[in-house]
Legacy VTK file of the C-alpha trace (Angstrom):
# vtk DataFile Version 3.0
C-alpha trace
ASCII
DATASET POLYDATA
POINTS 851 float
91.841 164.227 38.241
92.839 166.922 40.670
90.138 169.172 42.117
91.488 172.713 41.871
91.095 174.338 45.277
91.732 177.852 46.279
94.966 177.823 48.391
93.283 179.197 51.527
90.344 176.835 51.192
92.713 173.984 50.664
94.625 174.872 53.844
91.397 175.114 55.862
90.389 171.662 54.697
93.779 170.339 55.757
93.366 171.868 59.215
89.874 170.476 59.443
91.157 167.090 58.405
93.845 167.241 61.102
91.210 168.117 63.680
89.001 165.234 62.608
92.011 162.935 62.810
92.715 163.894 66.462
89.041 163.692 67.333
88.824 160.284 65.739
91.729 158.969 67.808
89.972 159.965 71.037
86.381 159.130 70.096
84.963 155.781 71.194
83.179 155.289 67.894
86.365 155.251 65.895
84.967 153.392 62.906
82.208 155.900 62.092
84.426 158.972 62.512
87.204 157.281 60.599
84.882 156.906 57.640
84.386 160.628 57.711
88.117 161.094 57.819
88.554 158.817 54.844
85.852 160.735 52.980
87.699 163.993 53.459
90.942 162.253 52.536
89.391 161.130 49.293
88.103 164.659 48.635
91.437 166.211 49.417
94.371 163.862 49.617
93.718 160.638 47.763
92.796 162.053 44.432
95.058 160.936 41.648
96.305 162.628 38.558
97.841 160.903 35.549
99.851 162.798 33.040
102.789 161.796 30.823
102.619 158.235 32.148
102.713 159.254 35.859
100.142 158.532 38.554
99.871 161.051 41.396
98.264 160.431 44.772
98.133 162.516 47.942
97.843 161.410 51.554
98.005 163.297 54.868
101.006 162.713 57.042
100.876 160.855 60.351
98.173 158.463 59.146
98.077 154.966 60.583
99.906 152.074 58.991
97.802 150.491 56.268
95.864 153.661 55.475
94.394 153.833 52.006
96.346 155.896 49.478
94.900 154.901 46.108
93.480 152.036 44.080
96.599 151.195 42.114
95.031 148.181 40.390
92.142 150.247 39.042
94.398 153.086 37.957
96.627 150.650 36.078
93.627 149.016 34.444
94.140 145.690 36.240
92.211 143.421 38.562
93.619 143.048 42.099
94.513 139.426 41.501
96.565 140.407 38.441
98.939 142.344 40.669
99.914 139.097 42.375
99.984 137.086 39.178
102.202 139.588 37.412
104.539 139.935 40.410
103.851 143.606 41.110
106.088 145.193 43.711
107.292 148.630 44.738
110.770 149.716 43.731
112.054 152.701 45.702
115.237 154.639 45.140
117.452 154.118 48.112
115.020 155.253 50.836
112.896 153.591 53.433
109.822 151.920 52.019
106.917 154.214 52.879
104.141 152.445 51.016
102.993 148.912 50.386
100.665 147.062 48.061
97.554 145.380 49.410
97.398 142.267 47.231
93.822 141.459 48.200
92.263 144.810 47.343
94.834 146.082 44.837
95.243 149.284 46.859
98.288 151.330 47.702
98.516 151.752 51.482
100.956 153.295 53.899
103.692 151.030 55.278
103.968 153.063 58.493
103.558 156.543 59.913
104.890 159.207 57.547
106.495 162.370 58.910
106.399 165.057 56.269
108.887 167.242 58.090
111.427 164.433 58.173
111.050 163.799 54.472
110.830 167.262 53.007
111.682 169.668 55.833
109.872 172.927 55.020
109.507 172.470 51.291
106.285 173.901 49.980
105.406 170.617 48.340
106.489 167.177 49.501
106.494 164.514 46.786
107.583 160.885 47.199
108.552 159.159 43.951
108.778 155.420 43.361
107.974 152.876 40.674
105.649 149.894 40.405
107.489 146.958 38.790
105.638 144.172 36.996
108.001 141.198 37.216
106.477 139.214 34.381
107.395 141.697 31.645
109.649 143.940 33.712
107.512 147.046 33.086
107.875 150.088 35.321
105.068 152.535 36.240
106.207 155.761 37.935
104.137 156.832 40.943
104.187 160.100 42.890
102.543 160.606 46.261
102.231 164.049 47.769
102.425 164.114 51.556
99.961 166.684 52.904
100.931 168.598 56.018
98.947 168.426 59.269
99.520 170.564 62.309
101.592 168.102 64.289
104.423 170.427 65.333
104.247 173.342 67.759
106.442 176.428 67.369
109.686 176.062 69.258
112.351 178.579 70.278
115.976 177.733 69.988
116.582 178.510 73.664
114.295 178.508 76.630
115.563 181.916 77.732
116.872 184.980 75.895
119.060 187.646 77.480
118.678 191.204 76.288
120.834 194.012 77.584
119.500 197.561 77.179
121.321 200.724 78.026
119.483 202.771 80.488
119.719 205.832 78.303
118.018 204.133 75.415
115.242 206.291 74.079
111.750 204.846 73.709
110.966 203.355 70.339
114.243 201.494 69.953
113.742 197.974 68.786
115.692 194.944 69.903
115.572 191.812 67.677
114.609 188.641 69.426
115.325 185.017 68.552
112.537 183.718 66.374
110.707 180.481 66.899
110.797 177.541 64.486
107.754 175.570 63.281
108.401 172.525 61.096
104.940 172.648 59.587
104.183 174.612 56.461
101.377 176.826 55.255
98.879 177.947 57.849
100.153 175.271 60.188
103.461 177.103 60.426
104.332 179.994 62.734
101.779 182.801 62.385
102.101 185.236 65.327
104.028 186.291 68.479
102.578 187.600 71.727
104.328 189.326 74.635
102.973 189.249 78.115
101.555 192.634 79.229
104.084 195.038 80.851
104.687 198.802 81.147
108.061 199.156 79.453
108.016 196.930 76.376
105.859 196.019 73.436
106.277 193.567 70.551
106.512 194.260 66.840
106.627 191.435 64.270
108.452 192.028 60.987
107.845 189.812 57.947
110.849 189.046 55.761
110.971 188.652 51.993
110.662 184.879 52.399
107.619 185.189 54.679
109.571 184.602 57.873
108.276 186.537 60.879
110.883 188.222 63.086
109.865 189.414 66.571
111.353 192.637 67.850
111.174 194.029 71.380
110.193 197.724 71.403
111.116 199.955 74.304
108.016 201.935 75.253
109.332 203.784 78.310
112.729 204.941 79.483
114.443 202.430 81.726
115.875 203.288 85.049
118.565 200.921 86.180
118.326 202.239 89.714
114.617 201.541 89.688
114.802 197.995 88.237
117.864 196.196 86.958
116.220 193.114 85.343
112.881 192.785 83.599
111.341 189.311 83.019
109.113 188.861 79.999
107.350 185.897 78.363
107.237 185.580 74.576
104.645 183.228 73.042
104.717 181.966 69.418
101.507 180.579 67.875
100.839 178.728 64.599
97.687 178.836 62.475
96.479 175.289 63.067
93.126 174.262 64.495
93.509 174.232 67.357
96.632 176.360 67.289
99.803 175.189 69.012
102.164 177.494 70.890
105.702 177.710 72.131
107.155 180.062 74.760
110.495 181.426 75.824
111.537 183.672 78.697
113.135 187.068 78.023
115.456 188.513 80.612
116.092 192.216 80.022
119.090 193.573 81.852
119.474 197.335 82.162
123.148 198.360 81.781
125.065 201.484 81.932
125.411 203.695 78.918
127.437 202.254 76.065
127.359 204.653 73.208
129.249 202.548 70.613
128.114 199.248 69.183
130.463 196.758 67.478
130.806 197.220 63.698
131.671 194.335 61.291
134.307 194.888 58.656
131.906 193.530 55.992
128.144 193.427 55.949
128.259 189.933 54.376
130.938 187.280 54.357
131.169 184.726 51.583
133.385 181.655 51.124
133.467 178.727 48.662
135.017 175.445 49.805
135.199 171.919 48.342
133.210 169.300 50.150
136.283 167.216 50.987
137.960 169.779 53.271
139.336 168.149 56.423
137.455 168.480 59.688
138.622 171.505 61.666
139.569 173.547 58.605
139.273 177.309 59.075
136.784 178.609 56.525
136.784 182.359 57.266
137.121 184.877 60.063
134.592 187.563 60.919
135.819 190.748 62.546
133.902 193.501 64.402
135.344 196.614 66.017
133.889 198.449 69.064
135.265 201.940 69.703
134.370 201.830 73.355
136.973 200.989 75.890
137.157 198.489 78.628
134.313 196.106 79.018
132.227 198.125 76.603
134.788 197.517 73.913
135.253 193.773 74.414
133.536 192.023 71.482
132.293 188.436 71.547
130.957 186.517 68.556
128.066 184.091 68.385
125.626 182.608 65.901
122.390 184.430 65.488
120.005 182.928 63.006
121.032 179.271 62.792
119.508 175.769 62.904
120.560 172.948 65.245
122.031 171.025 62.331
124.340 173.936 61.418
125.492 174.058 65.004
126.657 170.445 64.591
128.629 171.243 61.426
130.241 174.639 62.101
132.045 176.210 65.023
132.468 179.963 65.679
135.239 180.994 68.016
133.597 183.559 70.353
136.850 185.484 70.828
138.576 185.387 67.444
135.586 185.081 65.085
137.128 182.118 63.246
134.547 179.895 61.524
135.667 176.233 61.153
134.135 172.808 60.510
133.163 170.345 63.185
132.152 167.625 60.698
132.918 166.771 57.099
130.932 168.652 54.497
128.782 166.718 52.045
127.606 168.407 48.901
124.984 165.694 48.431
123.319 166.729 51.701
123.596 170.479 51.250
125.510 172.597 48.779
124.767 175.956 50.419
124.722 177.277 53.991
123.426 180.662 55.140
123.763 181.921 58.692
124.055 185.119 60.728
126.652 185.948 63.325
126.444 188.714 65.876
129.083 190.730 67.607
128.234 191.945 71.088
130.279 194.136 73.399
130.372 193.887 77.136
127.362 196.040 77.921
125.296 194.250 75.295
125.409 196.373 72.171
125.081 194.059 69.183
125.461 194.089 65.473
124.963 191.312 62.931
126.470 190.149 59.655
125.468 187.424 57.200
127.762 184.512 56.340
127.269 182.548 53.090
129.127 179.252 52.573
129.036 177.551 49.173
130.113 173.901 49.001
131.675 172.715 45.747
130.962 169.187 44.584
133.876 166.784 44.488
133.738 163.437 42.735
133.745 161.490 45.971
130.851 159.140 45.294
131.194 156.147 43.034
128.180 155.230 40.914
125.819 152.708 42.443
124.196 149.854 40.539
121.023 148.528 42.114
119.723 145.290 40.606
115.961 145.618 40.612
115.064 142.294 39.012
117.099 139.461 37.560
116.438 136.012 36.158
118.878 133.593 37.745
118.344 130.897 35.114
117.257 131.141 31.488
116.593 128.358 28.943
119.143 128.109 26.185
116.428 128.466 23.543
115.350 131.891 24.839
115.028 134.166 21.781
117.218 137.268 21.394
115.608 140.446 22.695
114.350 138.864 25.917
114.905 141.011 29.032
116.734 139.040 31.718
117.657 141.779 34.198
116.591 145.284 35.208
118.814 147.578 37.272
119.051 151.195 38.336
122.082 153.537 38.138
122.625 156.481 40.417
125.484 158.784 41.448
125.029 161.131 44.361
127.404 163.632 42.821
126.164 166.393 40.516
127.053 167.782 37.123
129.735 165.872 35.282
130.518 163.946 38.457
127.005 162.548 38.393
126.909 161.541 34.727
127.121 157.750 34.635
127.752 155.333 31.803
127.323 151.577 32.113
129.115 148.811 30.236
129.281 145.030 30.413
132.019 142.575 29.580
132.829 142.066 25.938
132.249 138.879 23.974
129.020 138.148 25.796
125.707 137.408 24.075
124.030 140.256 25.970
123.539 143.980 25.504
122.331 146.933 27.553
119.265 148.995 26.720
118.181 152.130 28.499
114.719 152.246 30.025
112.963 155.126 31.791
114.845 157.421 34.186
118.178 155.798 34.988
116.930 152.236 34.562
118.751 149.868 32.253
117.726 146.505 30.868
120.009 143.576 30.175
118.800 141.901 26.977
119.846 138.724 25.161
121.628 139.742 21.955
122.531 136.348 20.484
121.334 132.776 20.612
122.590 130.893 23.664
124.172 127.451 23.670
124.473 125.742 27.032
126.855 123.161 25.597
129.374 125.909 24.831
128.909 127.819 28.095
126.439 126.978 30.829
127.128 129.840 33.272
127.773 133.489 32.457
129.458 135.730 34.990
128.347 139.165 33.859
130.198 142.168 35.216
128.381 145.486 34.894
130.690 148.456 35.333
129.276 151.904 36.062
131.663 154.857 35.526
131.017 158.547 36.147
132.445 161.474 34.186
134.317 163.026 37.103
138.018 163.752 37.341
139.367 161.290 38.180
136.446 159.051 37.193
135.053 156.678 39.787
133.490 153.344 38.995
131.821 150.407 40.630
131.141 146.879 39.490
128.198 144.585 40.005
128.424 140.902 39.225
125.510 138.812 38.026
125.697 135.052 37.629
123.391 133.821 34.897
122.824 130.077 34.467
121.679 128.676 31.148
119.293 125.771 31.603
119.422 122.897 29.174
116.960 122.058 26.411
117.104 118.871 24.413
118.725 120.221 21.264
121.512 117.692 20.762
121.038 114.034 19.770
123.418 111.378 21.111
126.436 110.907 18.867
128.786 107.966 18.433
132.521 108.420 18.121
132.531 106.467 14.827
130.116 106.188 11.960
130.427 102.387 11.995
132.094 99.682 14.040
133.628 96.319 13.145
133.595 93.507 15.708
135.660 90.346 15.429
134.488 87.450 17.574
136.051 83.969 17.508
133.535 81.208 17.005
132.598 78.954 19.899
132.566 82.002 22.130
131.084 81.562 25.642
127.361 82.073 25.780
126.386 85.335 27.492
129.903 86.806 27.225
130.456 90.480 26.455
131.698 90.941 22.913
131.719 94.716 22.418
130.670 98.033 23.867
129.356 101.170 22.166
129.062 104.566 23.774
127.124 107.578 22.556
127.818 111.006 23.990
125.056 113.563 24.497
126.339 117.065 25.301
123.027 117.958 26.972
122.565 117.562 30.740
120.364 115.752 33.224
117.481 113.825 31.625
118.370 115.165 28.199
121.740 113.397 28.429
120.472 110.013 29.691
121.065 107.654 26.779
119.469 104.260 26.269
120.604 101.763 23.668
118.623 99.303 21.566
119.099 97.015 18.576
117.046 97.396 15.445
114.801 94.480 14.611
116.121 92.233 11.838
116.408 88.540 11.120
119.104 86.058 10.180
118.287 82.627 8.752
114.685 83.082 9.781
115.512 84.050 13.407
115.497 87.512 14.969
118.879 89.119 15.564
117.837 89.631 19.169
118.150 85.843 19.608
121.849 86.065 18.696
122.958 89.365 20.278
121.542 91.532 23.044
122.540 94.983 24.285
122.447 96.494 27.750
120.144 99.491 27.381
122.056 101.505 29.996
125.713 100.728 29.287
125.697 99.836 25.576
127.510 96.528 26.195
126.698 93.827 23.643
126.364 90.200 24.715
126.385 87.012 22.652
123.316 84.929 23.463
124.655 81.860 21.597
128.010 80.414 20.677
128.664 81.521 17.098
129.510 78.921 14.458
131.669 80.109 11.604
130.364 77.280 9.464
126.751 78.538 9.917
127.291 82.248 9.295
130.329 84.434 9.007
129.017 87.938 9.727
126.090 89.841 11.216
124.963 93.347 10.308
123.571 95.166 13.343
122.213 98.664 13.868
122.351 100.235 17.331
120.032 103.135 18.193
120.967 105.614 20.958
117.945 107.492 22.325
118.084 110.260 24.933
115.403 110.985 27.553
114.540 114.519 26.467
111.161 115.830 25.425
110.876 115.224 22.556
113.578 112.521 22.559
116.377 112.618 19.985
118.237 109.616 18.609
121.043 108.522 16.311
122.049 105.213 14.740
125.322 103.434 14.109
125.998 100.274 12.104
127.961 97.341 13.554
129.536 94.623 11.431
130.118 91.495 13.494
132.595 89.083 11.894
132.906 85.525 13.194
136.513 84.308 13.223
137.115 80.673 12.345
138.504 78.285 14.975
139.918 74.839 14.333
136.918 73.002 15.722
136.270 70.543 12.889
138.428 67.503 12.197
139.012 66.521 8.585
136.187 64.422 7.132
137.139 61.583 4.777
134.863 61.334 1.791
136.646 58.521 -0.016
137.055 55.718 0.611
133.753 55.696 2.426
133.465 53.325 5.337
131.149 50.398 4.535
128.119 50.001 6.755
128.964 46.395 7.617
132.210 47.386 9.283
134.586 45.907 6.719
137.260 47.841 4.859
137.220 48.612 1.205
139.537 46.733 -1.132
141.620 48.363 -3.839
143.427 46.412 -6.560
147.064 46.882 -7.449
148.352 44.818 -10.392
151.566 42.994 -9.790
152.917 44.481 -12.946
152.480 48.040 -11.621
155.490 50.276 -11.966
156.700 52.597 -9.205
154.390 55.623 -8.969
151.345 53.647 -10.058
148.148 55.355 -8.743
146.420 52.749 -6.630
143.707 54.998 -5.153
143.163 58.482 -3.762
142.042 59.505 -0.301
139.595 62.405 -0.563
138.948 64.503 2.591
137.427 67.894 3.388
137.525 70.205 6.411
134.557 72.445 7.276
136.883 75.069 8.707
138.483 77.763 6.580
141.889 79.217 6.007
144.834 77.284 7.317
142.443 75.369 9.542
141.225 73.710 6.328
144.640 73.080 4.782
144.997 69.289 4.743
148.072 67.108 4.532
148.179 63.337 4.038
150.706 60.770 5.224
150.989 57.067 5.544
150.618 56.158 9.150
150.957 52.362 9.014
151.533 49.760 6.322
151.711 45.970 6.427
154.607 46.181 3.968
156.683 49.293 4.718
158.178 50.966 1.665
155.737 49.432 -0.766
153.282 52.370 -0.974
153.549 56.194 -0.609
150.880 58.870 -0.022
150.951 62.342 -1.631
151.390 65.012 1.043
148.826 67.418 -0.405
146.944 65.244 -2.899
146.175 62.125 -0.834
147.083 59.926 -3.801
148.224 56.386 -2.836
150.917 55.237 -5.246
153.354 52.362 -5.385
156.772 53.307 -4.135
158.538 50.357 -5.866
157.799 47.516 -8.212
155.707 44.681 -6.767
157.475 41.407 -6.147
156.203 37.854 -6.080
157.007 37.606 -2.436
154.704 40.538 -1.590
151.607 39.350 0.215
148.310 39.268 -1.588
146.643 41.521 1.016
148.245 44.806 1.985
146.759 46.954 4.807
147.408 50.715 4.929
146.441 53.354 7.503
146.396 56.898 6.058
146.247 59.938 8.372
144.703 63.274 7.282
145.713 66.325 9.369
144.772 70.031 9.160
146.995 73.005 10.009
144.992 74.485 12.835
146.167 75.164 16.361
145.976 72.581 17.771
145.860 70.428 14.644
143.059 67.873 14.211
143.269 64.638 12.219
141.394 61.600 10.963
142.534 58.181 9.751
141.281 55.672 7.255
142.303 52.015 6.688
142.786 50.791 3.164
143.074 47.171 2.015
144.984 46.679 -1.195
144.774 43.361 -3.009
147.908 42.699 -5.063
146.541 40.972 -8.187
145.764 41.779 -11.742
142.048 40.930 -11.408
139.418 39.431 -9.100
139.751 35.907 -10.525
143.478 36.082 -9.872
142.709 36.928 -6.284
140.492 33.850 -5.928
143.108 31.657 -7.622
145.765 32.850 -5.239
143.508 32.073 -2.319
142.905 28.504 -3.621
146.626 27.925 -4.041
147.168 28.882 -0.438
144.832 26.167 0.893
146.561 23.355 2.888
145.473 19.724 3.462
142.974 19.169 6.197
144.331 18.526 9.610
142.684 15.630 11.396
143.589 17.172 14.719
141.760 20.416 13.972
138.881 19.622 16.240
141.185 19.018 19.151
143.066 22.215 18.563
139.842 24.145 18.553
138.828 22.661 21.866
142.146 23.675 23.402
141.692 27.208 22.069
138.235 27.563 23.640
139.445 26.327 27.004
142.460 28.636 26.932
140.385 31.714 26.100
137.869 30.959 28.840
140.609 30.420 31.434
142.466 33.566 30.532
139.228 35.601 30.563
138.341 34.395 34.046
141.806 35.134 35.395
141.771 38.601 33.833
138.313 39.393 35.184
139.394 38.375 38.695
142.521 40.502 38.381
140.468 43.552 37.359
138.102 43.135 40.324
140.978 42.840 42.820
142.748 45.854 41.287
139.565 47.941 41.466
139.059 47.067 45.134
142.627 47.998 46.001
142.327 51.396 44.291
139.037 52.177 45.985
140.559 51.420 49.324
143.693 53.391 48.607
142.175 56.596 47.231
138.845 56.490 49.100
137.182 57.579 45.965
134.951 56.011 43.440
136.901 55.866 40.279
136.584 53.348 37.513
139.146 52.419 34.984
138.286 54.030 31.657
136.920 51.568 29.258
138.966 51.517 26.142
136.689 50.792 23.244
137.335 48.679 20.347
135.272 45.847 19.140
135.104 43.355 16.533
134.808 45.198 13.295
133.656 42.214 11.359
133.209 38.563 12.042
133.437 36.145 9.162
133.196 32.394 8.947
136.666 30.917 9.524
137.435 27.291 10.135
140.079 27.870 12.793
141.485 30.582 15.098
145.096 30.273 16.255
146.328 30.351 19.838
148.824 33.086 18.974
145.935 35.242 17.870
144.244 34.873 21.274
147.437 35.877 23.053
147.786 38.950 20.871
144.147 39.860 21.669
144.832 39.793 25.398
147.917 42.004 25.119
146.050 45.161 23.919
142.829 47.122 24.513
142.346 48.347 20.952
141.979 45.555 18.450
140.393 44.532 15.206
139.595 40.932 14.219
138.990 40.208 10.556
137.839 36.716 9.692
137.329 36.238 6.011
134.910 33.612 4.724
135.984 30.967 2.226
139.610 31.450 3.188
142.122 29.422 5.058
143.628 32.622 6.531
142.430 34.326 9.686
143.937 37.743 10.560
143.986 39.079 14.082
145.222 42.733 13.769
146.083 45.001 16.724
146.700 48.564 15.338
147.361 51.808 17.304
144.101 53.310 18.682
142.568 55.883 16.264
141.198 59.157 17.661
139.469 61.705 15.454
140.665 64.746 17.370
144.315 63.823 17.987
146.938 63.082 15.387
148.935 59.940 16.143
152.596 60.798 16.220
155.071 59.043 14.024
157.199 58.057 17.026
154.241 56.297 18.557
153.824 54.315 15.407
157.425 53.258 15.584
157.194 52.153 19.194
154.128 49.992 18.551
154.473 48.020 15.344
151.655 46.372 13.631
151.209 42.778 14.709
149.924 40.597 12.025
149.516 36.902 12.591
148.443 34.508 9.979
147.447 30.978 10.811
146.718 28.419 8.169
144.337 25.545 8.816
143.549 22.443 6.809
140.157 22.202 5.401
138.017 19.545 7.182
134.727 18.125 6.478
131.624 20.295 6.194
130.398 19.066 9.522
133.651 20.017 11.197
133.502 23.500 9.603
130.016 24.057 10.982
131.104 23.056 14.447
134.182 25.317 14.274
132.118 28.323 13.112
129.691 27.949 16.017
132.597 27.703 18.421
134.174 30.790 16.924
131.021 32.826 17.376
130.975 31.836 21.036
134.589 32.969 21.420
133.894 36.365 19.811
130.864 36.978 22.024
132.958 36.120 25.082
135.624 38.585 23.986
133.017 41.371 23.589
131.693 40.710 27.112
135.214 40.884 28.545
135.997 44.235 26.823
132.673 45.788 27.865
133.175 44.723 31.467
136.352 46.677 31.964
139.171 46.120 29.535
LINES 1 852
851 0 1 2 3 4 5 6 7 8 9 10 11 12 13 14 15 16 17 18 19 20 21 22 23 24 25 26 27 28 29 30 31 32 33 34 35 36 37 38 39 40 41 42 43 44 45 46 47 48 49 50 51 52 53 54 55 56 57 58 59 60 61 62 63 64 65 66 67 68 69 70 71 72 73 74 75 76 77 78 79 80 81 82 83 84 85 86 87 88 89 90 91 92 93 94 95 96 97 98 99 100 101 102 103 104 105 106 107 108 109 110 111 112 113 114 115 116 117 118 119 120 121 122 123 124 125 126 127 128 129 130 131 132 133 134 135 136 137 138 139 140 141 142 143 144 145 146 147 148 149 150 151 152 153 154 155 156 157 158 159 160 161 162 163 164 165 166 167 168 169 170 171 172 173 174 175 176 177 178 179 180 181 182 183 184 185 186 187 188 189 190 191 192 193 194 195 196 197 198 199 200 201 202 203 204 205 206 207 208 209 210 211 212 213 214 215 216 217 218 219 220 221 222 223 224 225 226 227 228 229 230 231 232 233 234 235 236 237 238 239 240 241 242 243 244 245 246 247 248 249 250 251 252 253 254 255 256 257 258 259 260 261 262 263 264 265 266 267 268 269 270 271 272 273 274 275 276 277 278 279 280 281 282 283 284 285 286 287 288 289 290 291 292 293 294 295 296 297 298 299 300 301 302 303 304 305 306 307 308 309 310 311 312 313 314 315 316 317 318 319 320 321 322 323 324 325 326 327 328 329 330 331 332 333 334 335 336 337 338 339 340 341 342 343 344 345 346 347 348 349 350 351 352 353 354 355 356 357 358 359 360 361 362 363 364 365 366 367 368 369 370 371 372 373 374 375 376 377 378 379 380 381 382 383 384 385 386 387 388 389 390 391 392 393 394 395 396 397 398 399 400 401 402 403 404 405 406 407 408 409 410 411 412 413 414 415 416 417 418 419 420 421 422 423 424 425 426 427 428 429 430 431 432 433 434 435 436 437 438 439 440 441 442 443 444 445 446 447 448 449 450 451 452 453 454 455 456 457 458 459 460 461 462 463 464 465 466 467 468 469 470 471 472 473 474 475 476 477 478 479 480 481 482 483 484 485 486 487 488 489 490 491 492 493 494 495 496 497 498 499 500 501 502 503 504 505 506 507 508 509 510 511 512 513 514 515 516 517 518 519 520 521 522 523 524 525 526 527 528 529 530 531 532 533 534 535 536 537 538 539 540 541 542 543 544 545 546 547 548 549 550 551 552 553 554 555 556 557 558 559 560 561 562 563 564 565 566 567 568 569 570 571 572 573 574 575 576 577 578 579 580 581 582 583 584 585 586 587 588 589 590 591 592 593 594 595 596 597 598 599 600 601 602 603 604 605 606 607 608 609 610 611 612 613 614 615 616 617 618 619 620 621 622 623 624 625 626 627 628 629 630 631 632 633 634 635 636 637 638 639 640 641 642 643 644 645 646 647 648 649 650 651 652 653 654 655 656 657 658 659 660 661 662 663 664 665 666 667 668 669 670 671 672 673 674 675 676 677 678 679 680 681 682 683 684 685 686 687 688 689 690 691 692 693 694 695 696 697 698 699 700 701 702 703 704 705 706 707 708 709 710 711 712 713 714 715 716 717 718 719 720 721 722 723 724 725 726 727 728 729 730 731 732 733 734 735 736 737 738 739 740 741 742 743 744 745 746 747 748 749 750 751 752 753 754 755 756 757 758 759 760 761 762 763 764 765 766 767 768 769 770 771 772 773 774 775 776 777 778 779 780 781 782 783 784 785 786 787 788 789 790 791 792 793 794 795 796 797 798 799 800 801 802 803 804 805 806 807 808 809 810 811 812 813 814 815 816 817 818 819 820 821 822 823 824 825 826 827 828 829 830 831 832 833 834 835 836 837 838 839 840 841 842 843 844 845 846 847 848 849 850
């Protein structure tokens, strides 16, 4: 708290402190004396006072940079380190920073030398106001520091020499005002006394004005005699009350003139004028007028300033001949709203008179309000709660009255509001919840408008960025997806792509994809389908088979990279589309394991349309790929049988005749409707007889007498087959060599399969049958035991995946050769069977070697 000093005692301590300060600067042991100086400063100038939330310090002027002012941390109830942690800093109001914070000690120190006279001129009390701002909570603490005066300025006269003209008939005792000296210090350090050098004609009298100003006056003590001495030279000394006192001097030149019995007289004892501050430079403000009744030189009046400061001399001009008072510079109400000066009128001999001039400056709304941003948060999280302070700024208008009343507004439709703090400080506060996804950057315009006429305004723009928080999960464009993939798809091919959008930014918007764990037919779904975790592209790990499964139910999870992460799911239905990849499969008649064909009976008495048998087939595909149609591809007796297009039923097309052969061979083709179509064939053997015994009887009736030359015929057949086989083998070898030489490539003729379907015991094989065997690659030999007939059949090749065209069937007719042989003796039959086996084995070797 303040120590209440008596004013005179307080001033003496200040002078003593100033003396100690000078002594300390010159003393070699600066540290010890400086401690004494600091002690006195603490006793006098560094005491603090807190009232109504203010903290008051005092410090002498002209102290060194870094001088201690006060322990701000202690006075705020904080530790020194807390000042740094809470971001404490000094906020001044548009002036040079005079003080600084010592972060290590928590003290308030001077930022440089402080000149009290520059700050406060000759005010009785010099206070510097500023605020301490705590950045963490944006709290302000007002601080006041009183600058104590020291005697650092000597009295100074306006001019180094004054001229005084005195009539020689002036009676003793007349006083002549002299120019007073100026001392920028205050109190006892200001001007205290005047002294005049000793002389015989003049003395000095000092008058004290109502405001305490001392005015020196020259008093004539003896009558002057111009003939004796025309000019008198005097020295006037002004002294202040400091310790030690400082002085200023000026020379006085007294000129003795002839008698001038009339002095100039002003028309008014005081001139007053009121002007607006925005008058142009050079404007005539007023005109002073003085009249001297003397004539000649004694009546010529000149005008000049009398009591005036150097600054007024820079602003105003007084015409010495006309008395017009005009401006040299523009007036500024904010610097000074009132000017007081004295002008004097002096005639030729030197008689003078004075008048006071008062100039009042009216305020004009010529200053726009100023917005000073003290603290601002450049980026705020979008989850910042309403009521949070994000900016602190200060409003000021240098004008006064209504012109200085300022209101502040911000743009509409913004989630912010203004709140008034202490003094003219305002806070920008969040009023609503923020959403970065709606708007990530706010351009806030603060407009300050005064109440002048016309009103002036200024704008300050603040850019506020809203930082992202992970408050939005990834979302898919659809709630579910359906995927259609043809079966037999390439392994590893992309089949679909899902994309989830996350409106957040940066890591919060990085989405990864995954498949939920599930199983299908005992295997994990991840073995069928995989997903790229970065792009969301799905890949098939296997070729899908429509016949194994027709659909998959998947669930894709999209997970962002926020903290904590958010996710969303979407279901995917994968449907496998059928392809025509399965040929029809014949269920009936089933192929016997021994390679023979099944036999169906057709009675000779059967009417047209009689159902002989039915071909049953299935297709593992679906849809039109499984629609089957049946047709008769080949028949040993054309026109005898017909096949149902959609039923596969084999029926007689006409009545059976006696001339119809006992054994009828049919080839039935089954074809689906896929693209391309696939087919399968089956060979049917139909025996035309009423029963099995009838079949055997017909075979017995067909037997012929034994041929004694059968053994010779067989020998010829064996020799012919061997010769032809050798020739054909040689031809194939030569042809292969020629092709290798021609194409320079290793290519082999494709081996066309076909083998002996069944080999039975037959007594004889005809030569025509051997020739027919050598004319084709695809063949079937059927030798039936206990029969005199041997059939060598050469049908069109049968492929499971290609349907044989009808035109092809027409171009290549079925060749059926029947050779009858006479029955020989048992020994001859045994020999012929052994020979036949040799022939069949030779034929197999020939086909496997290249036919």
